LUMVO-995721 format. One line per 3 residues: for each residue y, x, z of N, C-alpha, C, O. Coordinates in pm, whole numbers, plus 50000, padded with zeros to 5 digits. Last residue first. Layout:
N
Y:X:Z:Y:X:Z:Y:X:Z:Y:X:Z ~ ...
END
This chain:
145
86742:73984:72421:86865:74012:72426:86942:74112:72540:87063:74131:72533 ~ 86474:73861:72292:86490:73952:72346:86658:74014:72318:86691:74075:72217 ~ 86333:73544:72273:86411:73617:72222:86420:73731:72326:86379:73708:72440
86013:73387:72137:86107:73453:72243:86193:73517:72185:86177:73556:72069 ~ 85723:73160:72036:85866:73243:71989:85921:73282:72148:85884:73226:72251 ~ 85370:73250:72078:85522:73135:72138:85625:73229:72086:85616:73352:72090
85167:73385:71982:85242:73301:71872:85376:73255:71917:85471:73228:71844 ~ 84986:73478:72126:84979:73366:72114:85068:73287:71988:85048:73183:71926 ~ 85160:73702:72233:85032:73744:72151:84969:73607:72085:84898:73627:71987
85461:73604:72129:85400:73691:72237:85228:73682:72155:85204:73659:72036 ~ 85696:73682:71897:85615:73614:71919:85523:73713:72030:85511:73836:72030 ~ 86091:73736:71875:85966:73775:71873:85857:73673:71896:85903:73561:71917
86427:73819:71775:86323:73684:71788:86183:73754:71783:86161:73829:71688 ~ 86641:74011:71912:86531:73995:71858:86459:73894:71878:86421:73869:71992 ~ 87002:74008:71878:86888:73970:71938:86756:73988:71855:86764:73981:71733
87198:74163:71705:87249:74101:71834:87124:74084:71930:87127:74133:72043 ~ 87300:74378:71458:87201:74337:71590:87259:74261:71669:87373:74287:71707 ~ 87512:74334:71206:87523:74403:71346:87398:74334:71437:87421:74222:71482
87561:74152:71010:87451:74269:71011:87443:74354:71108:87367:74451:71099 ~ 87747:73944:71057:87790:74025:71009:87697:74162:70968:87745:74259:70908 ~ 87512:73870:71364:87660:73857:71296:87691:73956:71207:87672:74070:71251
87162:73892:71414:87285:73918:71469:87427:73888:71332:87401:73894:71211 ~ 86849:73922:71425:86940:73863:71432:87093:73896:71500:87118:73919:71618 ~ 86530:74029:71335:86642:74079:71414:86743:73997:71366:86738:73988:71243
86182:73874:71383:86322:73875:71280:86399:73959:71387:86358:73968:71502 ~ 85957:73889:71492:85965:73792:71384:86102:73850:71277:86115:73861:71155 ~ 85746:74119:71619:85881:74097:71594:85871:74000:71472:85798:74019:71374
85517:74050:71854:85510:74080:71745:85678:74031:71684:85722:73918:71707 ~ 85293:74209:72122:85399:74086:72081:85448:74133:71939:85422:74249:71905 ~ 85108:74373:72249:85064:74268:72158:85173:74181:72088:85143:74094:72007
85230:74631:72356:85160:74518:72457:85078:74373:72388:85009:74292:72451 ~ 85399:74687:72173:85276:74765:72209:85199:74695:72295:85079:74719:72291 ~ 85570:74507:72182:85525:74555:72075:85360:74597:72090:85254:74558:72042
85689:74553:72418:85638:74426:72396:85528:74442:72278:85415:74393:72286 ~ 85789:74823:72379:85726:74820:72474:85654:74676:72470:85544:74680:72526 ~ 85998:74741:72166:85871:74835:72147:85797:74832:72234:85685:74841:72185
86186:74571:72306:86101:74526:72206:85962:74620:72157:85853:74576:72123 ~ 86292:74736:72505:86217:74655:72565:86121:74613:72426:85998:74620:72434 ~ 86414:74935:72347:86303:74998:72396:86222:74890:72466:86105:74915:72495
86618:74750:72195:86487:74805:72125:86374:74902:72206:86270:74940:72153 ~ 86789:74700:72420:86669:74599:72355:86535:74632:72266:86422:74585:72258 ~ 86862:74940:72509:86794:74853:72578:86678:74766:72540:86562:74750:72576
86999:74966:72260:86898:75094:72298:86808:75011:72417:86685:75020:72411 ~ 87214:74797:72289:87117:74786:72176:86991:74870:72189:86888:74838:72130 ~ 87411:74867:72515:87310:74714:72508:87185:74713:72394:87083:74645:72405
87532:75088:72450:87452:75065:72547:87353:74969:72543:87233:74986:72564 ~ 87639:75018:72184:87555:75152:72203:87490:75170:72316:87396:75250:72317 ~ 87809:74780:72235:87667:74768:72184:87596:74895:72159:87485:74882:72108
87870:74760:72577:87911:74795:72434:87776:74794:72359:87664:74804:72408 ~ 87813:74420:72756:87791:74564:72750:87826:74608:72559:87817:74537:72458 ~ 87881:74169:72684:88005:74247:72762:88002:74378:72751:88098:74454:72739
87625:74045:72641:87735:74083:72528:87855:74193:72552:87905:74272:72472 ~ 87400:74214:72843:87484:74098:72830:87575:74169:72720:87598:74289:72704 ~ 87207:74369:72931:87308:74420:73000:87406:74274:73003:87465:74227:73100
86955:74363:72781:87051:74454:72707:87182:74461:72834:87254:74561:72829 ~ 86770:74193:72844:86736:74350:72885:86864:74412:72885:86894:74499:72966 ~ 86644:73870:72911:86804:73954:72896:86765:74088:72954:86735:74106:73072
86469:73690:72735:86463:73785:72796:86585:73898:72809:86608:73990:72731 ~ 86424:73364:72680:86515:73463:72656:86515:73541:72759:86550:73499:72869 ~ 86155:73108:72612:86237:73237:72687:86332:73333:72637:86299:73385:72530
86190:72803:72468:86149:72940:72475:86223:73035:72575:86342:73025:72605 ~ 86115:72492:72310:86195:72542:72451:86130:72712:72459:86008:72723:72452 ~ 85971:72428:72122:86093:72366:72132:86173:72417:72248:86287:72379:72272
85817:72662:71875:85864:72591:71995:85986:72508:72020:86088:72516:71950 ~ 85656:72542:71562:85751:72619:71667:85793:72563:71805:85801:72444:71837 ~ 85327:72448:71581:85458:72437:71541:85534:72498:71611:85501:72520:71728
85067:72513:71691:85071:72479:71521:85235:72462:71491:85268:72463:71373 ~ 84856:72635:71892:84998:72621:71878:85002:72592:71712:84937:72656:71630 ~ 84504:72486:71909:84583:72618:71899:84750:72597:71903:84759:72478:71935
84377:72290:72189:84402:72346:72082:84498:72447:72040:84572:72495:72125 ~ 84254:72340:72440:84171:72344:72363:84213:72360:72187:84146:72407:72094 ~ 84412:72526:72681:84411:72416:72627:84346:72431:72510:84368:72539:72456
84482:72697:73006:84375:72714:72898:84395:72541:72826:84393:72444:72901 ~ 84810:72768:73134:84694:72671:73133:84613:72682:72988:84670:72677:72878 ~ 84970:72957:73329:84942:72953:73193:84842:72873:73187:84752:72919:73257
85313:72943:73490:85186:72891:73480:85122:72935:73347:85197:72952:73251 ~ 85559:73124:73668:85519:73043:73547:85358:73055:73541:85292:73153:73578 ~ 85838:73031:73906:85714:73083:73856:85661:73035:73735:85697:72927:73689
86157:73139:73891:86061:73033:73900:85943:73077:73892:85942:73197:73862 ~ 86316:73404:74110:86351:73318:73981:86186:73225:74002:86114:73239:74100 ~ 86281:73508:74366:86399:73426:74328:86367:73357:74210:86395:73237:74210
86079:73661:74447:86083:73547:74491:86223:73457:74443:86252:73348:74491 ~ 86043:73914:74366:86150:73888:74451:86159:73745:74534:86217:73719:74639 ~ 85844:73900:74153:85837:73983:74277:85914:73953:74411:85870:73961:74525
85773:73600:74047:85898:73680:74047:85880:73765:74168:85896:73715:74279 ~ 85458:73532:73912:85584:73500:74017:85666:73589:73988:85638:73667:73897 ~ 85209:73373:73738:85262:73473:73764:85397:73456:73841:85448:73345:73824
84848:73241:73692:85006:73217:73757:85092:73357:73784:85039:73445:73851 ~ 84624:73091:73483:84656:73219:73535:84800:73214:73594:84878:73168:73511 ~ 84325:72894:73394:84485:72899:73447:84514:73037:73522:84437:73085:73606
84048:72877:73360:84112:72798:73287:84275:72839:73303:84347:72808:73208 ~ 83891:73010:73489:83966:73081:73432:84038:73017:73327:84083:73073:73227 ~ 83747:72835:73643:83833:72906:73722:83910:73008:73651:83984:73085:73712
83574:72649:73527:83696:72610:73487:83773:72742:73608:83880:72700:73652 ~ 83308:72741:73601:83341:72779:73468:83467:72700:73433:83481:72677:73313 ~ 83312:72659:73872:83342:72760:73857:83364:72804:73692:83437:72900:73666
83497:72322:73947:83400:72441:73888:83409:72541:73855:83515:72565:73797 ~ 83673:72298:74254:83672:72297:74128:83565:72415:74073:83545:72530:74112 ~ 83690:72243:74550:83527:72198:74457:83574:72219:74322:83510:72147:74245
83859:72334:74667:83878:72228:74631:83792:72156:74526:83810:72060:74452 ~ 83753:72603:74738:83788:72506:74858:83808:72370:74826:83788:72283:74911 ~ 83730:72749:74510:83619:72673:74621:83656:72575:74686:83597:72468:74691
83990:72790:74442:83930:72703:74371:83797:72638:74453:83766:72519:74460 ~ 84042:72954:74690:84161:72831:74695:84051:72720:74579:84029:72603:74608 ~ 83914:73159:74628:83864:73072:74753:83913:72961:74787:83873:72881:74872
83992:73247:74368:83888:73210:74357:83816:73142:74516:83704:73092:74524 ~ 84252:73348:74488:84212:73206:74412:84110:73165:74387:84102:73042:74374 ~ 84229:73460:74839:84199:73488:74681:84236:73317:74630:84243:73212:74694
84256:73364:75083:84236:73547:75051:84241:73564:74923:84258:73678:74880 ~ 84461:73139:75212:84358:73157:75098:84345:73320:75076:84446:73385:75052 ~ 84693:73066:75335:84573:72999:75428:84433:73056:75326:84318:73023:75356
84893:72981:75041:84891:73027:75179:84784:72993:75214:84738:72894:75157 ~ 84724:73082:74714:84808:72994:74829:84805:73039:74964:84726:73125:75001 ~ 84760:73419:74604:84696:73281:74640:84766:73201:74733:84850:73240:74815
85064:73553:74383:84997:73540:74543:84878:73394:74547:84909:73284:74500 ~ 85068:73611:74065:85100:73520:74185:84998:73533:74287:84876:73525:74275 ~ 85124:73908:73909:85028:73806:73945:85072:73726:74065:85112:73787:74164
85501:73964:73850:85342:74003:73900:85258:73887:73902:85308:73774:73899 ~ 85749:74014:73615:85666:73942:73705:85556:74004:73749:85513:74100:73687 ~ 85885:74138:73398:85911:74186:73520:85867:74126:73648:85912:74156:73759
85890:73987:73182:85950:73923:73254:85966:74020:73386:86048:73989:73472 ~ 85691:74150:73023:85805:74095:72947:85917:74050:73082:86033:74089:73068 ~ 85460:74169:73186:85543:74313:73145:85688:74254:73086:85791:74318:73109
85397:73913:73223:85427:73982:73355:85526:74155:73304:85613:74221:73362 ~ 85315:73821:73021:85456:73774:73069:85501:73848:73168:85619:73855:73203 ~ 85081:73965:72981:85204:74040:72886:85329:73934:72907:85429:73943:72836
84940:73835:73156:84955:73983:73155:85100:74018:73087:85196:74081:73131 ~ 84948:73563:73068:84990:73608:73190:85012:73750:73205:85111:73784:73270 ~ 84758:73636:72832:84877:73603:72829:84973:73613:72948:85079:73673:72928
84545:73671:72978:84598:73780:72900:84752:73782:72838:84829:73873:72808 ~ 84477:73483:73087:84486:73571:73212:84532:73662:73106:84571:73764:73162 ~ 84437:73248:72940:84585:73235:73011:84561:73386:73088:84653:73405:73168
84428:73166:72605:84346:73303:72719:84477:73313:72816:84585:73365:72788 ~ 84529:72992:72498:84437:72981:72481:84307:73075:72572:84186:73068:72594 ~ 84790:72758:72637:84773:72864:72570:84580:72883:72577:84509:72807:72643
85087:72628:72768:84950:72614:72725:84933:72730:72630:85021:72786:72564 ~ 85265:72733:73054:85254:72746:72913:85099:72728:72849:85008:72806:72878 ~ 85532:72599:73257:85389:72612:73211:85383:72611:73069:85444:72544:72985
85749:72678:73519:85730:72649:73392:85581:72705:73362:85523:72803:73410 ~ 85906:72530:73789:85809:72652:73745:85794:72581:73556:85823:72474:73503 ~ 86137:72438:74055:86071:72432:73946:85974:72531:73903:85956:72624:73982
86318:72244:74313:86222:72387:74260:86152:72342:74176:86098:72232:74187 ~ 86622:72101:74256:86485:72097:74272:86394:72226:74207:86399:72282:74097 ~ 86955:72152:74418:86859:72160:74344:86672:72151:74364:86610:72186:74464
87160:71980:74604:87042:72069:74631:86958:72053:74493:86900:71948:74467
END
């Protein structure tokens, strides 16, 4: 039996980063916990000070299959390369012909650049592109393949 898990990303602007990752992963903002009409109602119930209500944002797979991701405000900026990163699989896998896979990757990269992402490099063997390493709006690295 596997354990349920989620991923937490430290950041400066939780709502903005959550919106970017909703687009990148095909996720949606997480629904409030059962029994609460809103996240604000949940926070008020647990007496979380109102000035902390924007300190986190949560996104989830709309199909309820993949893990959730939370974004938590921290005071310190990112200073080194990630030790863990997202791989966003949009191309269909290396079993797909390059002519099919690469346009899918490029379309996703273009969409993410328009949303505030940055292309860091295009990687691939023998000069043939394989994947694109990007940074989200706060500099967290990820790959689109």
